[in-house]
C-alpha positions in Angstrom: 0.0 0.0 0.0 1.2 3.5 -0.8 2.0 6.1 1.8 3.1 3.6 4.4 -0.5 2.9 5.3 -0.9 -0.2 7.5 -3.6 -2.8 7.1 -5.9 -3.1 10.0 -6.5 -6.5 11.4 -10.0 -7.9 11.1 -11.9 -8.0 14.3 -14.0 -10.9 15.5 -17.2 -9.0 14.9 -16.4 -8.6 11.2 -18.0 -11.1 8.8 -16.3 -13.5 6.5 -16.9 -11.1 3.6 -14.4 -8.6 5.2 -12.0 -11.5 5.9 -12.2 -12.7 2.3 -12.2 -9.3 0.6 -8.6 -8.6 1.4 -7.5 -11.7 -0.5 -10.0 -11.9 -3.4 -9.3 -10.4 -6.7 -11.3 -12.0 -9.5 -9.9 -11.9 -13.1 -12.3 -12.9 -15.8 -10.9 -14.2 -19.1 -11.6 -12.4 -22.3 -13.2 -13.8 -25.5 -9.7 -14.7 -26.9 -8.9 -16.7 -23.8 -12.2 -18.7 -24.1 -10.9 -20.4 -27.3 -7.8 -21.4 -25.4 -10.0 -22.8 -22.6 -12.0 -24.8 -25.1 -8.7 -26.5 -26.4 -7.2 -26.9 -22.9 -10.0 -27.0 -20.2 -7.5 -27.8 -17.4 -6.1 -24.3 -17.8 -9.2 -23.1 -16.1 -7.8 -24.1 -12.8 -5.1 -21.4 -13.1 -7.8 -18.7 -13.4 -9.5 -19.6 -10.1 -9.8 -16.7 -7.6 -7.8 -18.7 -5.0 -5.0 -19.2 -7.5 -5.1 -15.5 -8.4 -5.0 -14.6 -4.7 -1.9 -16.7 -4.0 -0.2 -15.3 -7.1 -0.9 -11.7 -6.0 0.3 -12.5 -2.5 3.5 -14.1 -3.8 4.1 -11.1 -6.0 3.6 -8.7 -3.1 6.0 -10.6 -0.9 8.6 -10.8 -3.7 8.4 -7.1 -4.4 8.9 -6.4 -0.8 12.0 -8.5 -0.7 13.2 -6.9 -3.9 12.9 -3.5 -2.4 15.0 -4.6 0.5 17.8 -6.2 -1.6 17.6 -3.8 -4.6 17.3 -6.8 -7.0 13.7 -6.4 -8.2 14.4 -6.9 -11.9 16.3 -10.1 -11.6 13.9 -11.5 -9.1 10.9 -10.6 -11.2 12.3 -12.3 -14.3 13.0 -15.4 -12.2 9.4 -15.4 -11.0 8.1 -15.0 -14.6 10.4 -17.8 -15.8 9.2 -20.1 -13.0 5.6 -19.3 -13.9 6.3 -20.2 -17.6 8.0 -23.4 -16.5 5.0 -24.3 -14.3 2.7 -23.6 -17.2 4.7 -25.8 -19.6 4.8 -28.6 -17.0 1.1 -28.2 -16.5 0.4 -28.6 -20.2 2.7 -31.6 -20.5 1.0 -33.2 -17.6 -2.2 -33.5 -19.6 -0.5 -35.9 -21.9 1.1 -38.2 -19.5 2.1 -38.3 -15.8 5.6 -37.3 -15.0 7.3 -40.2 -13.2 9.5 -37.9 -11.3 6.6 -36.1 -9.7 5.9 -37.9 -6.4 2.7 -35.9 -5.7 1.0 -37.6 -8.7 1.6 -41.1 -7.4 -1.1 -42.8 -5.3 -0.7 -42.5 -1.5 -0.3 -46.0 -0.3 -0.5 -45.0 3.3 -4.1 -44.0 2.8 -5.2 -47.3 1.3 -7.3 -49.8 3.3 -4.7 -52.4 4.1 -6.7 -54.8 6.3 -10.2 -55.6 7.6 -9.7 -53.5 10.7 -9.3 -50.2 8.8 -12.3 -51.2 6.6 -14.4 -51.7 9.7 -13.3 -48.4 11.2 -14.3 -46.6 8.0 -17.7 -48.2 8.1 -18.1 -47.0 11.7 -17.1 -43.5 10.7 -19.5 -43.7 7.8 -22.4 -44.2 10.2 -21.8 -40.8 11.7 -21.7 -38.8 8.5 -24.7 -36.5 7.8 -25.5 -38.0 4.4 -28.6 -39.9 3.0 -29.0 -43.5 3.9 -28.8 -44.6 0.3 -25.4 -42.9 0.0 -24.3 -44.7 3.1 -25.3 -48.1 1.8 -23.6 -47.4 -1.5 -20.3 -46.4 0.2 -20.5 -49.4 2.5 -21.0 -51.7 -0.4 -17.9 -50.2 -2.1 -15.9 -50.8 1.0 -17.1 -54.3 1.5 -16.5 -55.2 -2.2 -12.9 -54.3 -2.0 -10.2 -56.9 -1.2 -8.7 -56.6 2.3 -5.8 -58.3 4.0 -6.9 -60.6 6.8 -5.4 -60.0 10.2 -3.6 -62.9 11.9 -2.5 -63.9 15.4 -2.6 -61.3 18.1 -3.6 -58.5 15.8 -6.8 -60.4 14.9 -7.5 -61.1 18.5 -7.1 -57.4 19.4 -9.4 -56.3 16.6 -12.1 -58.9 17.5 -11.9 -57.8 21.1 -12.2 -54.1 20.1 -15.1 -54.9 17.8 -16.9 -56.9 20.5 -16.5 -54.2 23.0 -17.8 -51.6 20.6 -20.9 -53.7 19.9 -21.4 -54.2 23.6 -21.2 -50.5 24.5 -23.5 -49.7 21.5 -26.2 -52.1 22.8 -25.8 -50.8 26.4 -26.3 -47.2 25.2 -29.3 -48.2 23.1 -30.8 -50.0 26.1 -30.2 -47.0 28.3 -31.9 -44.7 25.9 -34.9 -47.0 25.8 -35.0 -47.1 29.6 -34.0 -43.4 30.1 -36.0 -41.6 32.9 -38.6 -39.2 31.6 -37.6 -39.8 28.0 -41.1 -39.5 26.6 -41.9 -36.5 28.7 -38.8 -34.7 27.5 -39.7 -35.5 23.9 -43.2 -34.2 24.4 -42.0 -31.0 26.0 -39.4 -30.6 23.3 -42.1 -31.0 20.6 -44.3 -28.3 22.0 -41.8 -25.8 23.5 -38.4 -26.4 21.7 -34.9 -27.2 22.9 -34.5 -24.1 25.2 -37.3 -25.1 27.5 -36.5 -28.8 27.5 -33.0 -27.9 28.6 -34.5 -26.7 31.9 -36.2 -30.1 32.4 -32.9 -31.8 31.7 -31.4 -29.5 34.3 -34.0 -30.7 36.8 -33.2 -34.3 35.9 -29.5 -33.6 36.3 -30.1 -32.2 39.8 -32.2 -35.2 40.7 -29.3 -37.6 39.8 -26.9 -35.3 41.6 -29.0 -35.5 44.8 -29.4 -39.2 44.2 -25.6 -39.6 44.2 -25.4 -37.5 47.4 -28.1 -39.8 49.0 -26.1 -42.9 48.2 -22.9 -41.4 49.5 -24.4 -40.2 52.8 -26.4 -43.4 53.3 -23.4 -45.7 52.8 -20.8 -43.8 54.9 -23.0 -42.1 57.6 -26.5 -43.5 57.9 -25.8 -47.2 57.4 -22.9 -47.5 59.8 -24.9 -45.7 62.4 -27.8 -48.2 62.0 -25.5 -51.2 62.1 -22.9 -50.2 64.7 -24.6 -47.8 67.1 -25.2 -49.7 70.4 -25.9 -46.8 72.8 -28.3 -47.3 75.6 -30.2 -44.3 76.9 -31.4 -44.2 80.5 -33.9 -41.5 81.0 -34.3 -42.2 84.7 -30.8 -41.1 85.7 -29.8 -38.8 82.8 -26.1 -39.1 83.5 -24.8 -37.5 80.2 -25.7 -34.4 78.3 -27.0 -36.4 75.4 -29.4 -38.3 77.7 -30.7 -35.0 79.1 -31.2 -33.7 75.6 -32.8 -36.8 74.3 -35.1 -37.4 77.2 -36.4 -33.9 77.2 -37.6 -34.0 73.6 -41.3 -33.4 73.6 -43.4 -36.2 72.0 -45.9 -34.4 69.8 -48.5 -35.5 67.2 -46.9 -37.4 64.3 -48.3 -35.1 61.7 -47.0 -32.0 63.5 -43.6 -33.8 63.9 -43.4 -34.4 60.2 -44.3 -30.9 59.3 -42.2 -29.1 62.0 -39.3 -31.6 62.2 -39.7 -31.9 66.0 -40.7 -34.7 68.3 -40.0 -38.2 66.9 -38.2 -36.8 63.9 -35.9 -34.8 66.1 -34.7 -37.9 67.8 -34.3 -39.9 64.5 -31.6 -40.4 61.9 -32.9 -37.4 60.0 -31.0 -34.8 62.1 -27.5 -34.2 63.2 -28.1 -34.7 66.9 -28.8 -38.4 66.6 -25.4 -39.5 65.3 -22.8 -40.7 67.9 -19.2 -39.4 68.3 -17.6 -42.8 69.1 -15.3 -44.8 66.8 -17.3 -47.9 66.2 -15.8 -51.3 66.2 -16.9 -54.5 64.4 -15.5 -57.9 63.6 -14.9 -59.5 60.2 -13.5 -63.0 60.0 -12.3 -62.9 63.6 -10.5 -59.6 62.9 -11.5 -56.5 64.7 -12.1 -53.4 62.5 -12.8 -49.8 63.3 -15.0 -47.2 61.7 -14.4 -43.5 62.5 -17.9 -42.1 62.0 -17.1 -38.4 62.8 -14.3 -38.4 60.3 -16.6 -40.1 57.7 -19.2 -37.4 58.4 -16.6 -34.7 57.5 -15.2 -36.4 54.5 -18.7 -37.2 53.1 -19.6 -33.5 53.3 -16.3 -32.5 51.6 -16.8 -35.1 48.8 -20.4 -34.2 47.9 -19.5 -30.5 47.7 -16.5 -31.3 45.5 -18.5 -33.6 43.3 -21.1 -30.9 42.9 -18.5 -28.3 41.9 -16.9 -30.6 39.4 -20.3 -31.6 37.9 -21.3 -27.9 37.6 -18.0 -26.9 35.9 -18.0 -29.9 33.6 -21.6 -29.4 32.5 -21.3 -25.6 32.2 -18.1 -25.9 30.1 -20.1 -27.7 27.4 -22.7 -25.0 27.3 -20.1 -22.2 27.3 -18.3 -23.9 24.4 -21.4 -24.2 22.3 -22.4 -20.7 23.2 -18.9 -19.4 22.2 -19.2 -21.2 18.8 -22.6 -19.7 18.3 -21.2 -16.3 19.2 -18.8 -16.4 16.3 -21.7 -15.8 13.9 -23.1 -12.7 15.6 -22.5 -10.7 12.4 -25.0 -13.0 10.7 -27.5 -13.0 13.5 -30.4 -12.1 11.1 -29.6 -14.7 8.5 -28.8 -17.3 11.2 -32.2 -16.6 12.8 -34.1 -16.8 9.5 -32.3 -19.8 8.0 -31.1 -21.7 11.2 -33.5 -20.6 13.9 -36.2 -23.2 13.4 -36.6 -26.0 15.9 -37.2 -29.2 13.9 -38.2 -31.1 17.0 -41.6 -29.3 17.0 -44.3 -31.5 15.5 -47.4 -29.6 16.7 -49.2 -27.1 14.4 -50.0 -24.8 17.4 -46.5 -24.9 18.7 -45.2 -24.3 15.1 -47.3 -21.1 14.9 -46.1 -20.1 18.3 -42.5 -20.7 17.2 -43.1 -18.5 14.2 -44.3 -15.8 16.5 -41.3 -16.3 18.7 -38.8 -16.0 15.8 -40.7 -12.9 14.7 -40.5 -11.5 18.2 -36.8 -12.1 18.3 -36.3 -10.4 15.0 -38.3 -7.4 16.5 -36.1 -7.6 19.6 -32.9 -7.5 17.4 -34.3 -4.5 15.5 -35.2 -2.9 18.7 -31.6 -3.4 19.9 -30.4 -1.7 16.8 -32.9 1.1 17.2 -31.7 1.6 20.8 -28.1 1.6 19.7 -28.9 4.4 17.2 -30.9 6.2 19.8 -28.1 5.9 22.3 -25.6 7.3 19.8 -27.9 10.2 19.0 -28.7 11.2 22.5 -27.8 14.6 23.7 -25.9 15.3 26.9 -29.1 16.2 28.7 -30.8 13.0 27.8 -27.8 10.9 28.9 -27.7 12.6 32.3 -31.5 12.1 32.6 -31.2 8.3 32.0 -28.2 8.1 34.4 -30.3 9.9 37.0 -33.3 7.5 36.4 -31.0 4.5 36.7 -29.5 5.8 39.9 -33.0 6.4 41.3 -34.1 2.9 40.3 -31.0 1.2 41.7 -31.4 3.1 44.9 -35.0 1.9 45.2 -33.8 -1.7 44.5 -31.1 -1.4 47.2 -33.7 0.0 49.6 -36.1 -2.9 48.8 -33.4 -5.4 49.4 -32.4 -3.8 52.7 -36.0 -3.7 53.9 -36.4 -7.3 52.9 -33.4 -8.4 54.9 -34.5 -6.3 57.9 -38.0 -7.8 57.7 -36.5 -11.4 57.7 -34.3 -10.6 60.7 -37.1 -8.9 62.7 -39.6 -11.7 61.9 -37.1 -14.4 62.9 -36.4 -12.7 66.2 -40.1 -12.0 66.9 -41.0 -15.6 66.3 -38.3 -16.9 68.6 -39.4 -14.5 71.3 -43.0 -15.7 71.0 -41.9 -19.3 71.0 -40.0 -18.9 74.2 -43.1 -17.9 76.1 -44.8 -20.7 78.0 -48.4 -19.6 77.7 -48.5 -19.5 73.8 -51.3 -21.5 72.3 -50.4 -24.5 70.1 -51.9 -23.1 67.0 -49.9 -19.9 67.5 -46.8 -21.9 68.1 -47.3 -23.6 64.8 -47.7 -20.2 63.1 -44.6 -18.8 64.8 -42.6 -21.9 63.8 -43.3 -21.2 60.1 -43.4 -17.4 60.3 -39.7 -16.8 59.1 -40.1 -19.3 56.3 -43.4 -17.8 55.1 -41.9 -14.3 55.2 -38.9 -15.4 53.0 -41.2 -17.2 50.5 -43.6 -14.2 50.3 -40.7 -11.8 49.6 -39.4 -14.2 46.9 -42.8 -14.0 45.2 -43.6 -10.3 45.5 -40.3 -8.5 45.2 -39.4 -9.8 41.7 -42.7 -8.4 40.4 -41.6 -4.9 41.7 -38.2 -5.3 40.1 -39.8 -6.2 36.7 -41.9 -3.0 37.0 -39.0 -0.8 37.9 -36.7 -2.1 35.1 -39.0 -0.7 32.4 -37.9 2.9 33.4 -34.2 2.2 32.9 -34.2 2.1 29.0 -32.2 -1.1 28.7 -32.2 -3.4 25.7 -34.5 -6.5 26.0 -31.5 -8.9 26.6 -30.1 -6.5 29.3 -33.5 -6.3 30.9 -33.6 -10.1 31.3 -30.1 -10.2 32.7 -30.7 -7.3 35.2 -34.0 -8.9 36.4 -32.2 -12.2 36.8 -29.3 -10.7 38.7 -31.5 -8.8 41.0 -33.7 -11.7 41.7 -30.7 -14.0 42.4 -29.3 -11.4 44.7 -32.7 -11.1 46.5 -33.0 -14.9 47.1 -29.4 -15.4 48.1 -29.3 -12.3 50.2 -32.5 -13.5 52.0 -30.7 -16.8 52.8 -27.6 -14.9 54.1 -29.8 -12.8 56.4 -31.5 -16.0 57.5 -28.1 -17.5 58.3 -27.1 -14.4 60.2 -30.3 -14.5 62.2 -29.6 -18.1 63.2 -26.0 -17.4 63.9 -27.1 -14.6 66.3 -29.2 -17.2 68.2 -26.6 -20.0 68.3 -23.4 -18.0 69.0 -21.9 -18.0 72.4 -22.2 -14.6 74.1 -20.0 -15.8 77.0 -16.9 -17.9 77.2 -17.3 -21.5 75.9 -17.7 -24.0 78.7 -17.3 -27.7 77.7 -18.8 -28.8 81.0 -22.0 -27.0 80.4 -24.5 -29.1 78.3 -25.4 -26.0 76.3 -21.8 -25.0 75.8 -22.5 -21.4 76.8 -25.4 -19.4 78.2 -28.2 -18.4 75.9 -27.7 -21.3 73.4 -29.9 -24.3 72.8 -28.6 -27.7 73.8 -28.2 -29.0 70.2 -28.0 -26.0 67.9 -27.1 -28.0 64.8 -30.4 -29.8 65.0 -32.1 -26.5 65.5 -30.5 -25.1 62.3 -31.5 -28.3 60.5 -35.1 -27.9 61.6 -35.2 -24.3 60.3 -33.8 -25.3 56.9 -36.2 -28.3 56.9 -39.2 -26.0 57.5 -38.0 -23.5 54.9 -37.6 -26.2 52.3 -41.0 -27.7 53.0 -42.7 -24.2 52.9 -41.1 -23.3 49.6 -42.0 -26.6 48.0 -45.6 -26.4 49.3 -45.9 -22.8 48.0 -44.7 -23.9 44.6 -47.3 -26.8 44.4 -50.1 -24.6 45.6 -49.3 -21.8 43.2 -49.0 -24.2 40.2 -52.1 -26.3 40.8 -54.4 -23.7 42.4 -53.6 -20.1 41.5 -52.0 -20.5 38.1 -54.3 -23.3 37.0 -57.3 -21.2 37.8 -55.8 -18.2 35.9 -55.1 -20.4 32.8 -58.6 -22.0 33.0 -60.4 -18.6 33.1 -58.2 -17.2 30.3 -58.9 -20.3 28.2 -62.7 -20.3 28.6 -63.7 -16.6 29.1 -63.2 -14.2 26.2 -62.4 -11.0 28.1 -59.4 -8.7 27.7 -58.9 -8.2 31.4 -59.2 -11.9 32.1 -56.8 -12.6 29.3 -54.4 -10.0 30.8 -54.3 -11.6 34.2 -54.8 -15.2 33.1 -52.5 -15.8 30.2 -49.1 -17.0 31.3 -45.8 -17.7 29.5 -43.2 -20.2 30.7 -40.8 -17.7 32.3 -37.6 -19.7 32.2 -35.4 -17.5 34.5 -38.1 -17.6 37.3 -38.3 -21.4 37.2 -34.5 -21.8 37.2 -34.3 -19.6 40.3 -37.0 -21.7 42.0 -35.0 -24.9 41.3 -31.6 -23.4 42.2 -33.0 -22.0 45.4 -34.3 -25.4 46.4 -30.9 -27.0 45.6 -29.0 -24.4 47.7 -31.2 -25.2 50.7 -30.6 -28.9 50.2 -26.8 -28.4 50.0 -26.8 -26.5 53.3 -29.3 -28.8 55.0 -27.6 -32.1 54.3 -24.8 -31.3 56.8 -27.3 -30.5 59.6 -29.8 -33.2 58.5 -28.1 -36.0 56.6 -31.3 -37.7 55.5 -32.4 -34.4 53.9 -30.7 -35.9 50.8 -33.7 -38.3 50.6 -36.0 -35.4 50.9 -34.1 -33.5 48.2 -34.3 -36.5 45.7 -38.0 -36.8 46.3 -38.6 -33.1 45.9 -36.8 -32.9 42.6 -38.6 -36.0 41.4 -42.0 -34.5 42.2 -40.8 -31.0 41.0 -40.3 -32.4 37.5 -44.0 -33.2 37.2 -45.0 -30.0 38.8 -43.0 -27.9 36.3 -44.2 -30.2 33.5 -47.8 -29.4 34.5 -47.0 -25.7 34.7 -45.4 -25.8 31.2 -47.9 -27.9 29.3 -51.2 -26.9 31.0 -50.8 -23.5 32.6 -48.4 -21.7 30.2 -47.8 -21.0 26.6 -44.4 -20.6 25.0 -42.5 -17.4 25.8 -41.9 -14.9 23.1 -38.2 -15.0 23.9 -36.4 -17.7 22.0 -34.2 -19.7 24.4 -31.4 -21.8 22.8 -30.2 -24.9 24.6 -26.6 -23.8 24.9 -27.5 -20.4 26.2 -30.0 -21.9 28.7 -27.5 -24.5 30.0 -24.8 -21.8 30.5 -27.3 -19.6 32.3 -28.3 -22.5 34.6 -24.7 -23.2 35.5 -23.9 -19.6 36.1 -26.7 -19.3 38.6 -25.5 -22.6 40.2 -22.0 -21.3 40.5 -23.3 -18.1 42.2 -25.4 -20.1 44.7 -22.6 -22.6 45.4 -20.6 -20.3 47.7 -23.8 -19.2 49.5 -24.3 -22.9 50.3 -20.7 -23.6 51.1 -20.0 -20.6 53.3 -22.2 -21.6 56.3 -21.0 -25.2 56.3 -17.3 -24.0 56.1 -17.9 -21.5 58.9 -19.6 -24.2 61.1 -16.6 -26.6 60.6 -13.9 -24.1 61.2 -15.1 -21.4 63.7 -18.3 -22.3 65.6 -17.9 -24.7 68.6 -20.1 -27.8 68.2 -22.8 -28.7 70.7 -21.7 -30.5 73.8 -24.9 -32.5 74.2 -25.3 -34.1 70.8 -23.7 -34.9 67.5 -20.6 -36.7 66.3 -18.3 -33.7 67.2 -19.3 -33.1 70.8 -16.5 -32.3 73.3 -14.4 -30.7 70.5 -13.5 -27.0 70.3 -14.2 -27.0 66.5 -15.2 -29.6 64.0 -12.0 -29.2 62.0 -10.0 -30.1 65.2 -10.9 -33.7 64.5 -9.2 -33.6 61.1 -6.1 -32.0 62.6 -6.0 -34.7 65.3 -6.4 -37.4 62.8 -3.6 -36.0 60.7 -1.3 -36.0 63.8 -2.0 -39.7 64.3 -0.8 -40.5 60.8 2.8 -41.9 60.2 5.6 -39.4 60.3 6.4 -40.0 56.7 3.0 -38.9 55.6 3.2 -35.8 57.8 6.7 -35.0 56.4 5.4 -35.3 52.8 2.3 -33.1 53.5 4.6 -30.6 55.3 6.9 -30.5 52.2 3.9 -29.8 50.0 3.3 -26.6 52.0 6.9 -25.3 51.9 8.3 -22.8 49.3 10.6 -25.5 48.0 7.5 -27.2 46.5 5.3 -24.2 45.9 7.7 -22.0 43.9 8.6 -24.7 41.2 4.9 -25.6 40.9 4.0 -21.9 40.5 6.7 -21.5 37.7 5.5 -24.7 36.0 1.9 -23.4 36.1 3.1 -20.1 34.5 4.9 -22.0 31.8 1.8 -24.2 31.1 -0.3 -21.1 31.0 2.0 -19.5 28.5 2.1 -22.6 26.4 -1.7 -23.0 26.2 -2.0 -19.2 25.5 0.4 -19.6 22.6 -1.5 -22.7 21.3 -4.8 -20.8 21.7 -3.4 -17.9 19.7 -2.1 -20.2 17.0 -5.5 -21.9 16.8 -7.3 -18.6 16.5 -5.0 -17.7 13.6 -5.6 -21.0 12.0 -9.4 -20.5 12.4 -9.0 -17.1 10.6 -7.0 -18.7 7.8 -9.5 -21.5 7.4 -12.4 -18.9 7.3 -10.6 -17.0 4.6 -10.0 -20.3 2.7 -13.7 -21.1 2.9 -14.4 -17.6 1.5 -12.1 -18.3 -1.4 -13.6 -21.7 -2.0 -17.0 -20.0 -2.3 -15.6 -17.6 -4.8 -14.1 -20.5 -6.7 -17.5 -22.2 -6.9 -19.1 -19.0 -8.1 -16.4 -18.5 -10.6 -16.8 -22.0 -12.0 -20.5 -21.7 -12.2 -20.2 -18.4 -14.1 -17.7 -20.0 -16.5 -19.9 -23.1 -17.0 -22.9 -20.8 -17.8 -20.7 -18.9 -20.2 -19.5 -22.2 -21.9 -23.1 -23.4 -22.2 -24.1 -20.1 -23.7 -21.2 -20.1 -26.2 -22.0 -23.7 -27.1 -25.6 -22.8 -27.6 -24.7 -19.8 -29.8 -22.2 -21.9 -31.8 -24.9 -24.6 -32.4 -27.4 -21.8 -33.4 -24.9 -20.3 -35.8 -24.1 -23.7 -37.3 -27.8 -24.5 -37.7 -28.4 -21.2 -39.3 -25.4 -21.7 -41.6 -26.8 -25.2 -42.6 -30.2 -23.7 -43.3 -28.7 -20.9 -45.4 -26.6 -23.5 -47.3 -29.6 -25.7 -48.1 -31.5 -22.6 -49.2 -28.7 -21.6 -51.6 -28.4 -25.1 -52.9 -32.2 -25.3 -53.6 -32.1 -21.9 -55.3 -29.2 -22.9 -57.6 -30.9 -26.2 -58.5 -34.1 -24.4 -59.4 -32.2 -21.9 -61.5 -30.4 -24.7 -63.4 
């Protein structure tokens, strides 16, 4: 380029047209060249745009080098001579193959040498997106060819590999036939598309995650307690703190015990306080074995939190990868939506019409975003300050609402505890006060998001930003309400005086078994939230949908018609899972409750989706939905982990109950167990914490990070090159089609001229014969 002008690098948002326009210069042959192409059709390959691009690029590089070495004339003649030689060689190659050219010889390494490679090609052929007739044709070609037979150990390995592949295929097919909720998922996918069915797959994923937690807790905590616990409780003497606590549990009605988590359930395997703190012994084949139940309790908690984190990250990475790939085509968002936005899983006419409307709504939303961008660019300074002021006011109102919500939860929790401590409170009022904090939290979770949705309309955000802001504020509301709930319970269970291990309560002002008390509060909150979801789905929303479906009235339609609001239902599920994560430590059998809740919740949400709601106007893609689910899960994960980690590390456990009584902290047990390990293990772990190990590992991690960064940069460059190559291939196809049409036109013109010439010749002959 002249004037030392530098070429700008193409950004990611630019389309492939911009990437290809820098390389593409099309040169059309003239009429004189067409005659040459008729005689030598293979010369057409030299006129392809991709060949022209490479030639231009080579000329530019050579001219740059010539300017540096001041030998442009000699180098240019050399290049021209090499081009003439290549043309002569190309012409001679049409007559016969040059034996000295190795590139023209067949590649023997790519030939099918034996039956194993033929079988592998048939397996790859099954995965190709081509018609079945074509697959059968290709398979017949492969099977008809002669192959070398394997012998000896190679044949044994191939047959074993083939048998294992057939076995895994049959297992996967059998699993798909027996897959849980397979028909339900297909039915939902056919009516609402892949974005909504991703939510139900997420509920199914949470069900299996809680099922794994249930198996883990049952095998290592519950089952050993059932088999090995041989404690005898004497309520007449009450010699120990546990006997005092256990014997003073009030036996209430069974129904109230199940609802409140008190009475018989409080003294059962459901809650923390029932589990012993002894190392249990048992005999197998006349050999005495020991089982450390307190250590198993801690390790089980650590394992299910780690497994949950790994599962979230692994599942979320798939959604982020697919979303990143889809994000590459944002320049073509309109064409992608028109030509690739249809969900072919839909097989219902009504759902198809709704899908049409959804795509139309998304197109309107994209155009609205473009309009807002233009409006934002054309705003005056006064309008900008006015919008900033409005957003400041709205965010201040949101913070005030969140603060008032947290204060209301704290005050309600303290008020209910004060009323429960009174002796003359009626039983019905005690029942109300027991559930008053839970009902307050659930009521705030239902009403406050509606206020947020109303306020966000005044902030002039784009539709996508509105959804994100509403989701962030609602997540913050729910998680902040849980944090306030934790703080309220911590204010009740913390020691206001010095910790006394001889006192059965541990310190003054605290209950005898505060872990069970915390478990009961989470148990009641979980039950209340689940009951509210069921009642709203089957009573309130069903009546709204029924009235809107059978009464033709604009007001009834306004309050009765419902769309499947995906973010709201995701928050409901994630909130339930957060409570389950926290509650399992204080109530191990809450994992059973969590599995049952998610199993029933699938059918509750299915009823809400298929009966109460119609598809939303917002098009949710599966990858975008999955990534959104996992982001919300990752945000809620620390909220669930923090109280459990604080309980293990800082708060003294109860003296009268639980597997960690008589310890200063729960983590003290892990430290004492580590000190009992062999000195070699202690030395090795101590070395892992020294700078002699940490510094080399840190340097190695930096080198690995640099290496993968370089690989990522090279891959991005290769992706850009391949995109440009695809653009050139497209230009080549267009060029060949144009040339083909031109050849056909010239052939047609030649035949027309020949036919006209023959007609003129016959006419002249007839005329001369008549004259003679």
